[in-house]
Backbone as CSV, one residue per row, in Angstrom:
resi,resn,N_x,N_y,N_z,CA_x,CA_y,CA_z,C_x,C_y,C_z
1,MET,172.479,-129.380,120.129,170.827,-128.502,119.490,169.718,-129.243,120.471
2,ASN,168.754,-128.718,121.162,167.515,-129.066,121.947,166.431,-128.500,120.904
3,VAL,165.568,-129.479,120.664,164.441,-129.758,119.862,163.302,-130.189,120.613
4,TYR,162.146,-129.733,120.819,161.023,-130.216,121.434,160.143,-130.515,120.984
5,ILE,159.333,-131.436,121.003,157.955,-131.984,120.316,156.741,-131.443,120.817
6,VAL,155.801,-130.811,120.108,154.714,-130.336,120.298,153.415,-131.433,119.674
7,ASP,152.947,-132.345,120.511,152.120,-133.278,119.763,150.542,-133.007,119.525
8,THR,150.257,-132.760,118.372,148.883,-132.501,118.089,148.059,-133.315,117.435
9,THR,148.282,-134.535,117.921,147.459,-135.694,117.458,146.225,-135.609,117.752
10,LEU,145.823,-135.351,119.358,144.403,-134.867,119.619,143.601,-133.633,119.059
11,ARG,144.338,-132.807,118.408,143.711,-131.760,118.268,143.648,-131.659,116.384
12,ASP,144.784,-131.146,115.702,144.792,-131.360,114.329,144.436,-132.854,113.550
13,GLY,145.293,-133.922,114.510,145.374,-135.541,114.289,143.828,-135.730,113.922
14,GLU,142.821,-135.246,114.917,141.739,-135.734,114.922,140.787,-135.178,113.768
15,GLN,141.449,-134.334,113.244,140.626,-133.663,111.767,140.721,-134.218,110.852
16,GLN,141.448,-135.314,110.708,141.572,-136.398,109.484,140.331,-137.248,109.319
17,ALA,139.949,-137.331,108.024,138.686,-137.969,107.847,138.673,-139.403,108.541
18,GLY,137.572,-139.867,108.989,137.511,-140.985,109.617,137.910,-141.197,110.980
19,ILE,138.307,-140.284,111.690,138.768,-140.430,113.055,137.916,-139.654,113.790
20,ALA,137.260,-139.914,115.020,136.770,-139.496,115.931,136.853,-140.252,117.181
21,LEU,137.373,-139.475,118.246,137.789,-140.317,119.401,136.890,-139.693,120.649
22,ASN,136.495,-140.689,121.599,135.815,-140.730,122.607,136.725,-140.108,123.760
23,VAL,135.878,-139.792,125.207,136.700,-139.171,126.079,137.824,-140.061,126.572
24,GLU,137.642,-141.328,126.685,138.501,-142.358,127.507,139.665,-142.593,126.389
25,GLU,139.338,-142.529,124.845,140.180,-142.720,124.151,141.235,-141.647,123.993
26,LYS,140.801,-140.403,124.159,141.719,-139.502,124.137,142.643,-139.520,125.407
27,SER,141.889,-139.675,126.693,142.940,-139.743,127.625,143.637,-140.675,127.549
28,LYS,143.711,-141.879,127.094,144.719,-143.184,126.758,145.681,-142.532,125.883
29,ILE,145.353,-141.703,124.785,146.249,-141.311,123.816,147.434,-140.329,124.648
30,ALA,146.766,-139.606,125.300,147.519,-138.547,126.123,148.587,-139.226,127.148
31,THR,147.911,-140.207,127.549,149.022,-141.163,128.834,150.144,-141.497,127.843
32,LEU,149.908,-142.071,126.917,150.797,-142.548,126.116,152.168,-141.801,125.529
33,LEU,151.194,-140.404,124.959,152.268,-139.239,124.658,153.161,-138.859,125.538
34,ASP,152.724,-138.864,126.785,153.239,-138.367,127.999,154.391,-139.386,128.295
35,TYR,154.373,-140.679,128.119,154.892,-141.673,128.476,156.197,-141.482,127.429
36,ILE,155.862,-141.107,125.813,156.964,-140.933,124.888,158.062,-139.732,125.391
37,GLY,157.366,-138.956,126.182,158.204,-137.780,126.654,157.943,-136.491,125.896
38,VAL,156.926,-136.526,125.189,156.622,-135.002,124.222,156.673,-134.049,125.408
39,ARG,157.261,-133.012,124.889,157.208,-131.853,125.920,155.874,-131.054,126.089
40,GLN,154.897,-131.175,124.737,153.789,-130.401,125.089,152.333,-131.337,124.231
41,ILE,151.382,-131.432,124.703,150.174,-131.887,124.303,149.202,-130.978,124.050
42,GLU,148.833,-130.843,122.565,147.515,-129.762,122.180,146.537,-130.781,122.235
43,ALA,145.670,-130.692,123.295,144.595,-131.351,123.569,143.130,-131.203,122.853
44,GLY,143.250,-130.011,122.092,141.995,-129.833,121.647,141.739,-128.338,121.570
45,THR,140.249,-128.149,121.168,139.585,-127.109,120.947,138.654,-126.465,121.832
46,PRO,138.826,-126.056,123.050,137.337,-125.799,123.997,136.311,-125.462,123.294
47,ALA,136.469,-124.136,122.401,135.237,-123.810,122.002,134.129,-124.650,121.289
48,ILE,134.696,-125.747,120.503,133.793,-126.775,120.395,132.504,-127.416,121.123
49,GLY,133.001,-127.336,122.368,132.288,-127.351,123.658,132.016,-128.945,123.578
50,GLY,131.066,-129.552,124.485,130.557,-130.887,124.637,131.679,-131.661,125.050
51,ILE,131.930,-132.656,124.409,132.559,-133.873,124.573,134.221,-133.357,124.646
52,GLU,134.542,-132.510,123.623,135.662,-131.844,123.627,136.200,-131.173,124.862
53,VAL,135.244,-130.148,125.443,135.725,-129.775,126.897,135.926,-130.967,127.583
54,GLU,135.201,-131.889,128.024,135.011,-133.029,128.754,136.446,-133.716,128.729
55,SER,136.800,-134.068,127.272,137.792,-134.755,127.275,139.201,-133.917,127.611
56,ILE,139.193,-132.668,127.119,140.321,-131.597,127.960,140.638,-131.599,129.275
57,LYS,139.174,-131.386,129.931,139.497,-131.296,131.287,139.896,-132.786,131.653
58,ASN,139.713,-133.853,131.474,140.003,-135.157,131.734,141.140,-135.288,132.181
59,ILE,141.836,-134.950,130.600,143.361,-134.925,130.422,144.033,-134.075,131.511
60,VAL,143.543,-132.708,131.664,144.255,-131.807,132.416,144.480,-132.528,133.839
61,ASN,143.272,-133.315,134.283,143.173,-133.786,135.496,144.183,-135.282,135.850
62,LEU,144.566,-135.703,134.667,145.364,-136.728,134.551,146.839,-136.452,135.339
63,GLY,147.360,-135.410,135.285,148.610,-134.911,135.965,149.605,-135.375,135.344
64,LEU,149.957,-135.256,134.109,150.899,-135.702,133.030,152.214,-134.537,133.406
65,LYS,153.372,-135.244,133.190,154.338,-134.214,132.777,154.158,-133.478,131.870
66,SER,153.624,-133.846,130.674,153.482,-132.969,129.562,152.760,-131.680,129.544
67,LYS,153.064,-130.764,129.146,152.189,-129.631,129.218,151.117,-129.719,128.422
68,ILE,149.669,-129.182,128.973,148.457,-129.571,128.255,148.093,-127.931,127.508
69,ALA,148.096,-127.958,126.157,147.628,-126.676,125.525,146.142,-127.005,124.735
70,THR,145.673,-125.891,124.606,144.549,-125.741,123.758,144.593,-124.735,122.670
71,TRP,143.985,-124.884,121.501,144.096,-124.384,120.373,142.820,-123.394,120.362
72,ASN,142.970,-121.843,120.167,141.908,-121.039,120.145,142.097,-119.900,119.028
73,ARG,140.761,-119.710,118.213,140.590,-118.716,117.459,140.943,-117.340,118.088
74,MET,140.996,-116.174,117.448,141.333,-115.008,118.232,140.019,-114.135,118.235
75,ASN,139.632,-114.900,119.400,138.472,-114.073,120.260,138.457,-114.539,121.521
76,ILE,137.959,-113.600,122.542,137.948,-113.735,123.787,137.083,-114.853,124.244
77,ASN,135.641,-115.296,123.525,134.933,-116.275,123.911,135.581,-117.806,123.990
78,ASP,136.618,-117.907,122.829,137.508,-118.971,122.611,138.575,-119.116,124.104
79,ILE,138.802,-118.136,124.118,140.133,-118.116,125.082,139.376,-118.431,126.359
80,GLN,138.254,-117.810,126.873,137.398,-118.023,128.086,137.242,-119.652,128.213
81,ALA,136.991,-120.331,127.363,136.422,-121.642,127.311,138.074,-122.258,127.609
82,SER,139.104,-121.649,127.141,140.003,-122.470,127.400,140.614,-122.147,128.914
83,VAL,140.498,-121.131,129.512,140.647,-120.652,130.783,139.878,-121.602,131.701
84,GLU,138.838,-121.851,131.607,137.807,-122.569,132.410,138.186,-124.026,132.067
85,CYS,138.979,-124.594,131.199,139.436,-125.904,131.165,140.665,-126.147,132.059
86,GLY,141.179,-125.165,132.349,142.431,-125.081,133.712,143.851,-125.585,132.890
87,VAL,143.894,-125.419,131.713,145.152,-125.972,130.777,146.360,-125.233,131.393
88,ASP,147.650,-125.750,130.859,149.004,-124.846,130.948,149.087,-123.737,130.046
89,ILE,148.592,-123.930,128.867,149.025,-123.278,127.648,147.632,-122.701,126.914
90,ILE,147.592,-121.635,126.606,146.564,-121.024,125.575,147.329,-120.586,124.348
91,HIS,147.006,-121.112,123.089,147.664,-121.127,122.230,146.508,-120.258,121.452
92,ILE,147.032,-119.196,120.779,145.918,-118.053,120.076,146.562,-117.902,118.633
93,SER,145.486,-118.597,117.593,145.771,-118.740,116.124,145.489,-117.240,115.726
94,VAL,146.495,-116.383,115.017,146.212,-115.082,114.519,146.428,-115.096,112.889
95,PRO,145.229,-114.743,112.289,145.407,-114.711,110.838,146.477,-113.903,110.597
96,ALA,147.662,-114.323,109.663,148.840,-113.529,109.299,148.772,-113.263,107.691
97,SER,148.107,-114.304,107.078,148.174,-113.883,105.567,147.129,-112.879,105.109
98,ASP,147.312,-112.014,103.866,146.518,-111.030,103.438,145.366,-111.666,102.721
99,LEU,145.584,-113.068,102.199,144.374,-114.085,101.729,143.505,-114.414,102.694
100,HIS,143.914,-114.583,104.186,142.981,-114.965,104.972,142.249,-113.831,105.905
101,ILE,143.119,-112.881,105.918,142.609,-111.361,106.496,141.619,-110.741,105.532
102,GLN,141.951,-110.545,104.633,140.823,-109.850,103.339,140.153,-110.739,102.818
103,GLU,140.233,-111.912,102.263,139.678,-112.581,101.694,138.653,-113.589,102.548
104,LYS,139.032,-113.982,103.486,138.327,-114.794,104.366,137.516,-114.357,105.464
105,LEU,138.305,-113.036,106.132,137.355,-112.524,107.153,137.229,-111.115,106.946
106,LYS,137.432,-110.396,105.764,137.024,-109.326,105.309,137.343,-108.150,106.303
107,LYS,138.793,-108.295,106.847,139.283,-107.341,107.727,140.706,-106.921,106.942
108,ASN,141.379,-106.124,107.902,142.739,-105.591,107.415,143.618,-106.059,108.643
109,ARG,144.958,-105.701,108.237,146.217,-106.016,109.023,145.824,-105.143,110.685
110,THR,145.348,-103.947,110.366,145.297,-103.039,111.627,144.310,-103.973,112.622
111,TRP,143.130,-104.373,112.083,142.235,-105.315,112.764,142.806,-106.438,113.488
112,VAL,143.533,-107.085,112.814,144.296,-108.317,113.212,145.461,-107.868,114.602
113,LYS,146.160,-106.859,114.246,146.984,-106.400,115.485,146.038,-106.122,116.807
114,GLU,144.942,-105.203,116.635,144.152,-104.859,117.792,143.604,-106.098,118.510
115,GLN,142.946,-106.853,117.467,142.466,-108.196,117.971,143.358,-109.206,118.970
116,MET,144.549,-109.310,118.125,145.820,-109.952,118.860,146.016,-109.300,120.161
117,LYS,146.170,-108.031,120.373,146.494,-107.393,121.502,145.291,-107.575,122.708
118,LYS,144.116,-107.556,122.237,143.078,-107.736,123.099,142.948,-109.112,123.761
119,CYS,143.378,-110.136,122.814,143.225,-111.403,123.158,144.470,-112.001,124.095
120,ILE,145.789,-111.435,123.656,146.750,-111.611,124.421,146.671,-110.968,125.844
121,ASP,146.313,-110.079,125.971,146.258,-109.198,127.257,145.156,-109.970,127.965
122,TYR,143.974,-110.384,127.421,143.191,-111.276,128.110,143.649,-112.257,128.954
123,ALA,144.407,-113.173,128.121,144.846,-114.755,128.599,145.817,-114.112,129.619
124,ARG,146.718,-113.344,129.405,147.822,-112.798,130.206,147.445,-112.666,131.517
125,LYS,146.202,-111.845,131.726,145.639,-111.361,132.944,145.197,-112.437,133.948
126,LYS,144.875,-113.586,132.952,144.306,-114.653,133.726,145.210,-115.704,134.193
127,GLY,146.700,-115.219,133.700,147.929,-115.728,134.594,148.130,-117.256,133.651
128,PHE,147.785,-117.308,132.300,148.167,-118.449,131.692,149.539,-118.109,130.744
129,GLU,150.189,-119.083,130.536,151.386,-118.979,129.320,150.736,-119.086,128.168
130,ILE,151.267,-118.072,127.282,150.746,-117.758,125.910,151.511,-118.114,124.755
131,HIS,150.892,-119.066,123.922,151.843,-118.773,122.350,150.735,-118.496,121.748
132,VAL,151.465,-117.825,120.549,150.902,-117.354,119.367,151.237,-118.062,118.073
133,GLY,150.212,-118.419,117.247,150.024,-119.287,115.953,149.984,-118.377,114.922
134,LEU,150.833,-118.099,114.000,150.944,-117.207,112.804,150.086,-118.171,111.987
135,GLU,148.640,-118.157,111.695,147.930,-118.759,110.616,148.352,-118.275,109.441
136,ASP,148.514,-119.507,108.194,148.814,-119.340,106.832,150.229,-118.488,106.695
137,ALA,151.011,-118.794,107.585,152.484,-118.000,107.481,153.283,-118.037,106.310
138,SER,153.130,-119.049,105.670,153.817,-119.834,104.475,153.167,-118.900,103.334
139,ARG,152.317,-117.912,103.597,151.347,-117.274,102.324,151.450,-115.939,102.969
140,ALA,152.013,-115.695,103.938,152.090,-114.222,104.550,153.442,-113.512,103.951
141,ASP,153.179,-112.050,104.214,154.166,-111.093,104.030,155.181,-111.128,105.123
142,LEU,156.415,-111.479,104.834,157.415,-111.818,106.024,157.465,-110.462,106.681
143,GLY,157.541,-109.568,106.698,157.334,-108.180,107.150,156.692,-108.127,108.300
144,PHE,155.207,-108.531,107.690,154.236,-108.581,108.723,154.343,-109.587,109.799
145,LEU,154.522,-110.713,109.232,155.129,-111.933,110.360,155.900,-111.187,111.414
146,LEU,157.022,-110.561,111.130,157.767,-109.985,112.294,157.113,-108.948,113.059
147,GLU,156.506,-108.405,112.241,155.743,-107.311,113.320,154.523,-107.964,114.128
148,LEU,154.089,-109.275,113.781,153.166,-109.672,114.671,153.978,-110.536,115.715
149,CYS,155.039,-111.135,115.552,156.032,-111.326,116.446,156.532,-110.502,117.490
150,ILE,156.847,-109.505,117.186,157.374,-108.274,117.957,156.256,-108.062,118.980
151,ILE,155.124,-107.891,118.303,153.675,-107.469,119.313,153.640,-108.781,120.273
152,ALA,153.605,-110.223,119.985,153.664,-111.161,120.682,154.597,-111.148,122.008
153,LYS,155.909,-110.779,121.789,156.933,-110.707,122.994,156.492,-109.488,123.523
154,GLN,156.029,-108.418,123.004,155.911,-107.337,123.896,154.878,-107.557,124.802
155,LEU,153.877,-108.536,124.316,152.692,-108.574,125.265,152.926,-109.563,126.155
156,GLY,153.660,-110.451,126.142,154.191,-111.257,127.307,153.813,-112.948,126.481
157,ALA,153.624,-112.969,125.165,153.577,-114.475,124.876,154.940,-115.096,124.814
158,SER,155.170,-116.289,125.129,156.298,-117.016,125.291,156.896,-117.922,124.252
159,ARG,155.996,-117.994,123.052,156.663,-118.651,121.864,155.470,-118.299,120.728
160,VAL,156.135,-118.314,119.476,155.405,-118.012,117.843,155.397,-119.224,117.367
161,ARG,154.643,-119.491,116.967,154.446,-120.775,115.873,154.070,-120.323,114.473
162,TYR,154.913,-120.673,113.594,155.046,-120.741,112.349,154.128,-121.501,111.669
163,ALA,152.955,-121.328,111.141,151.987,-122.290,110.696,151.725,-122.611,109.102
164,ASP,152.195,-123.666,108.282,151.951,-123.824,107.103,150.537,-124.545,106.880
165,THR,149.633,-123.674,107.090,148.358,-123.647,107.028,147.623,-124.797,106.049
166,VAL,148.140,-124.113,104.904,147.563,-125.026,103.514,148.406,-126.004,103.150
167,GLY,149.604,-126.202,103.495,150.464,-127.159,103.077,151.146,-126.694,101.682
168,VAL,151.799,-125.542,101.727,152.551,-125.207,100.549,153.786,-124.698,100.497
169,LEU,154.438,-124.759,101.889,155.629,-124.712,102.359,156.845,-125.441,101.436
170,THR,157.700,-124.800,101.117,159.075,-125.591,100.730,160.065,-125.584,101.608
171,THR,161.116,-126.287,101.551,162.133,-126.258,102.364,163.131,-124.873,102.369
172,LYS,163.289,-124.492,100.980,163.960,-123.446,100.739,163.258,-122.380,101.617
173,LYS,161.832,-122.206,101.485,161.424,-121.191,102.067,161.132,-121.144,103.535
174,ALA,160.980,-122.441,103.992,161.007,-122.612,105.390,162.448,-122.318,106.011
175,TYR,163.542,-122.492,105.467,164.894,-122.128,106.090,164.977,-120.676,106.029
176,GLU,164.512,-119.988,104.903,164.705,-118.732,104.944,163.987,-117.926,105.648
177,ASP,162.588,-118.061,105.893,161.671,-117.552,106.875,162.063,-117.479,108.161
178,ILE,162.513,-118.684,108.619,162.427,-119.085,110.023,163.884,-118.278,110.592
179,PHE,164.896,-118.293,109.529,166.233,-117.948,109.802,166.315,-116.361,110.091
180,TYR,165.336,-115.885,108.953,165.078,-114.346,108.766,164.433,-114.037,110.458
181,LEU,163.459,-114.644,110.807,162.946,-114.349,111.976,163.458,-114.639,113.337
182,ASN,164.121,-115.715,113.219,164.866,-116.095,114.353,166.197,-114.982,114.764
183,HIS,166.594,-114.326,113.618,167.533,-113.376,113.697,167.307,-111.940,113.977
184,GLN,165.856,-111.730,113.856,165.212,-110.289,113.958,164.767,-110.203,115.572
185,ILE,164.223,-111.503,116.175,163.532,-111.082,117.246,164.019,-112.304,118.057
186,ASP,164.296,-112.121,119.472,164.543,-113.087,120.720,163.364,-113.720,120.829
187,ILE,162.534,-114.416,120.493,161.640,-115.355,121.036,161.436,-116.750,120.508
188,PRO,161.371,-117.910,121.341,161.354,-119.255,120.783,160.175,-119.021,119.676
189,LEU,160.579,-120.034,118.396,159.852,-120.516,117.159,159.632,-121.564,117.332
190,ALA,158.080,-122.109,116.783,157.507,-123.278,116.764,157.426,-123.269,115.239
191,ILE,157.510,-124.788,114.878,156.966,-125.176,113.034,155.715,-125.883,113.365
192,HIS,154.885,-125.901,112.441,153.556,-126.657,112.362,153.452,-126.961,110.839
193,THR,153.576,-127.748,110.279,153.432,-128.233,108.569,152.687,-129.230,108.466
194,HIS,151.817,-129.128,107.080,150.980,-130.286,106.412,151.685,-130.802,105.362
195,ASN,151.380,-132.101,105.260,151.956,-132.906,104.321,151.288,-133.041,102.885
196,ASP,150.684,-131.968,102.450,149.848,-131.786,101.135,150.915,-132.154,99.935
197,PHE,152.222,-131.740,100.199,153.253,-131.821,98.864,154.134,-133.443,99.453
198,GLY,153.872,-133.755,100.628,154.762,-134.755,100.992,156.126,-133.992,101.624
199,MET,155.847,-132.728,102.005,157.186,-132.403,102.505,156.982,-131.751,104.208
200,ALA,156.037,-132.493,104.811,155.971,-131.910,106.162,156.976,-131.969,107.154
201,VAL,158.004,-133.291,107.126,159.078,-133.848,107.645,160.007,-132.795,107.223
202,ALA,160.446,-132.653,106.169,161.297,-132.056,105.294,161.188,-130.637,105.593
203,ASN,159.979,-130.111,105.731,160.067,-128.393,106.067,160.205,-128.413,107.545
204,SER,159.879,-129.456,108.350,160.156,-129.160,109.696,161.650,-129.245,110.125
205,LEU,162.575,-130.163,109.512,163.650,-130.460,109.369,164.696,-129.126,109.257
206,ALA,164.169,-128.522,107.975,164.751,-127.333,107.441,164.457,-126.130,108.481
207,SER,163.224,-126.064,109.283,163.084,-125.232,110.062,163.901,-125.204,111.360
208,VAL,164.099,-126.436,111.744,165.124,-126.991,112.862,166.349,-126.326,112.673
209,ARG,166.857,-126.597,111.464,168.306,-126.215,110.938,168.266,-124.511,110.973
210,ALA,167.241,-123.841,110.568,167.111,-122.299,110.807,166.816,-121.727,112.264
211,GLY,166.548,-122.655,113.236,166.544,-122.069,114.321,165.214,-122.406,115.201
212,VAL,164.553,-123.040,114.740,163.370,-123.557,115.444,163.514,-124.660,116.645
213,LYS,162.786,-124.218,117.556,163.220,-125.093,118.930,161.897,-126.011,118.977
214,TYR,160.778,-125.677,118.690,159.713,-126.564,118.901,159.186,-127.241,117.447
215,VAL,158.768,-128.304,117.247,158.207,-128.840,116.164,156.828,-129.753,116.631
216,ASP,155.753,-129.360,115.945,154.409,-129.842,116.144,154.541,-131.429,115.032
217,CYS,153.928,-132.349,115.570,153.905,-133.666,115.127,152.614,-134.296,115.268
218,THR,152.300,-135.421,114.786,151.179,-136.504,115.193,151.774,-137.843,114.943
219,ILE,151.069,-138.705,115.929,151.479,-140.190,115.754,150.953,-140.576,114.305
220,GLY,151.702,-140.973,113.515,151.592,-141.858,112.129,151.305,-140.720,110.800
221,GLY,151.847,-139.417,111.468,151.406,-138.182,110.771,149.802,-138.028,110.427
222,VAL,148.878,-138.371,111.144,147.465,-138.314,110.949,147.404,-136.981,110.914
223,GLY,146.348,-136.471,110.199,146.015,-134.855,110.276,145.100,-134.327,109.250
224,GLU,144.327,-133.150,109.351,143.748,-132.450,108.145,144.278,-132.840,107.074
225,ARG,143.279,-133.328,105.805,143.727,-133.300,104.586,144.921,-134.627,104.410
226,THR,145.839,-134.165,103.807,146.876,-135.243,103.929,147.852,-135.548,105.348
227,GLY,147.570,-134.846,106.301,148.180,-135.032,107.467,149.330,-134.225,108.021
228,ASN,149.588,-134.153,109.225,150.864,-133.314,109.523,152.289,-134.111,109.561
229,CYS,153.097,-133.420,110.154,154.553,-134.132,110.070,154.686,-135.363,111.053
230,ASN,155.064,-136.427,110.720,154.819,-137.719,111.271,156.182,-137.541,112.360
231,LEU,155.883,-137.832,113.583,156.639,-137.918,114.729,157.894,-138.991,114.591
232,LEU,157.689,-140.086,114.135,158.500,-141.308,113.980,159.367,-141.031,112.889
233,HIS,159.103,-140.287,111.832,159.673,-140.050,110.661,160.565,-138.922,111.135
234,LEU,159.837,-137.787,111.742,161.071,-136.770,111.963,162.021,-137.262,113.083
235,LEU,161.731,-138.046,113.806,162.436,-138.397,114.898,163.783,-139.233,114.454
236,GLN,163.194,-140.295,113.442,164.405,-141.127,112.485,165.447,-140.257,111.901
237,ALA,164.813,-139.112,111.122,165.685,-138.432,110.139,166.644,-137.697,111.056
238,TYR,166.176,-137.038,112.339,166.770,-136.076,113.050,167.836,-136.882,113.970
239,ASP,167.474,-138.038,114.249,168.543,-139.041,114.830,169.784,-139.424,113.622
240,MET,169.604,-139.347,112.553,170.662,-139.921,111.874,171.251,-138.508,111.569
241,GLN,170.939,-137.159,111.492,171.265,-135.954,111.414,172.469,-135.569,112.646
242,MET,171.800,-136.052,113.657,172.639,-135.949,115.169,173.438,-137.196,115.420
243,LYS,173.711,-137.998,114.461,174.821,-139.251,114.768,174.185,-139.811,115.738
244,HIS,172.919,-140.055,116.022,172.479,-141.073,116.803,172.610,-140.759,118.440
245,ASP,171.816,-139.707,118.637,171.823,-138.998,119.928,171.318,-139.789,120.834
246,ARG,171.518,-139.951,122.279,171.060,-141.149,123.119,169.738,-140.957,123.133
247,LYS,169.171,-139.444,123.854,167.936,-139.191,123.982,167.126,-139.412,123.003
248,ILE,167.535,-139.067,121.865,166.463,-139.452,120.740,166.335,-141.095,120.500
249,LYS,167.275,-141.914,120.771,167.190,-143.282,120.632,166.229,-143.760,121.745
250,GLU,166.233,-142.968,122.845,165.229,-143.219,124.043,164.049,-143.207,123.379
251,THR,163.578,-141.750,122.906,162.004,-141.656,122.771,161.937,-142.267,121.573
252,LEU,162.684,-142.635,120.476,162.196,-143.710,119.332,162.018,-144.981,120.037
253,LYS,162.508,-145.505,120.742,162.360,-146.609,121.718,160.743,-146.836,122.244
254,ARG,160.715,-145.687,122.875,159.554,-145.737,123.549,158.272,-145.418,122.639
255,LEU,158.467,-144.813,121.489,157.801,-144.487,120.413,157.159,-145.792,119.952
256,GLY,158.193,-146.679,119.597,157.750,-147.929,119.201,157.166,-148.823,119.801
257,ASP,157.143,-148.444,121.393,156.311,-149.235,122.189,154.739,-148.586,121.942
258,VAL,154.588,-147.585,121.761,153.297,-147.391,121.609,152.466,-146.960,120.497
259,GLN,153.382,-146.359,119.361,152.688,-146.093,118.158,151.531,-147.194,117.632
260,ASP,151.642,-148.465,117.416,150.688,-149.162,117.127,149.377,-149.058,117.861
261,GLU,149.699,-148.999,119.238,148.669,-149.111,120.264,147.749,-147.820,119.677
262,ILE,148.454,-146.770,119.450,147.515,-145.602,119.506,146.906,-145.460,117.999
263,MET,147.478,-146.308,116.805,147.169,-146.400,115.726,145.995,-147.122,115.616
264,ASN,145.969,-148.100,116.499,144.836,-148.909,116.919,143.722,-148.281,117.076
265,ILE,143.722,-147.449,118.265,142.725,-146.905,118.681,141.997,-145.926,117.522
266,PHE,142.880,-145.225,116.531,142.253,-144.854,115.416,141.325,-145.643,114.632
267,TYR,141.988,-146.839,114.254,141.699,-147.583,113.197,141.001,-148.798,113.595
268,ASN,141.212,-149.473,114.863,140.627,-150.779,115.358,141.558,-151.684,114.398
269,ARG,142.620,-151.481,113.926,143.526,-152.416,113.240,144.796,-152.093,113.353
270,LYS,145.802,-152.912,113.020,146.950,-152.702,112.902,147.651,-151.371,112.051
271,LEU,149.101,-151.080,112.397,149.226,-149.887,111.714,149.484,-150.096,110.344
272,SER,149.923,-151.585,109.850,150.311,-151.924,108.519,149.045,-152.088,107.462
273,SER,147.663,-151.810,108.438,146.598,-151.977,107.277,146.260,-150.961,106.198
274,SER,146.031,-151.247,105.097,145.505,-150.128,104.127,145.067,-148.752,104.469
275,LYS,143.958,-149.140,105.483,143.256,-147.818,106.022,144.033,-146.885,106.419
276,THR,145.066,-147.211,107.170,145.930,-146.611,107.975,146.448,-145.296,107.299
277,PHE,146.943,-145.568,106.093,147.421,-144.526,105.452,146.483,-143.975,104.285
278,SER,144.918,-144.048,104.427,144.049,-143.544,103.549,144.107,-141.937,103.443
279,LEU,143.784,-141.595,102.491,143.684,-139.711,102.363,142.522,-139.529,101.971
280,ALA,141.268,-140.600,102.048,140.030,-140.219,102.141,139.548,-139.457,103.307
C-alpha cells in the first residue's frame, strides 16, 4: 500500500500561536523536508502577499524534488497570486459544509459549485496541476461531498482532499466517509486532520485503511489550535502496521536526523522543552 506525505508545516503549521518564520527559515525547512523525502510541500498562501510570496518564490527556486503547492481560497485573485509564484500545484479550498456555506459565507450550494468550476477552469487553463480541498468535510453532507468530487474530476483536478477543518472527526466517520467516496469515484483522495480531540494520527490512519493515498502532516504536529497530524507519530504507527517496511524505516531515520533542527527553528530550543508542546 503506497501512501504519500503532504507536509503542511510551512502553511498550517505556521498558524500555530508563537510561530513566525522568515524567508531564510522557510527555505531551510523546505530543504530539510525534501531531504526527508516528502512527496509534496504546501509552502504557503500567496494571497497573504509580502514575505509570504517572497518565501514561496524562494522555495520554488530551490529546485527541490518535492512538489511545491500553495493553498488558495475559492477566488480568482488567490489563484492568480499562486500562478505568479510558479508553483507546481494549486490547491483550491472549497467550502463543503452547509455551516460554512450558509452561516459563514451567506451563500448556497449552487454558488459553491459555480465558483468552484470557474476557479478550476482558470487554474487549468494556466497549465497547473489542480487539487481541490473539501473544507469542513467532516461536518458536510456526504452526498454533496461526492457531488463536489465528481465536479473536480470532470474539470481536471488530479486530487481531492477531505479536510477536518475544525477537528471534530472520529475514526469511525473518517473510515466510513473515505471508504464511500473512494468506492464511488476514481480520483486520488487525501486527508487533512486536526488534533483538537487528540485524534489527528488515528483519523489519518483510519482514512488510509479506507483508501486515502495522501496524508497531510506537520513536523512535531504543529498547527492551528491544537495542531495537525504529527508526521513522526504517523510514520511510527504506520511502520508498525506495515510490519517494518524498509522505505518507512529510511524515512523515519531521515526524519530523526532533522526533526530537532526544524523544531529549533520554531522555538530556538530543544524539542524536549516545555514550550514545544504548548497549546497557547
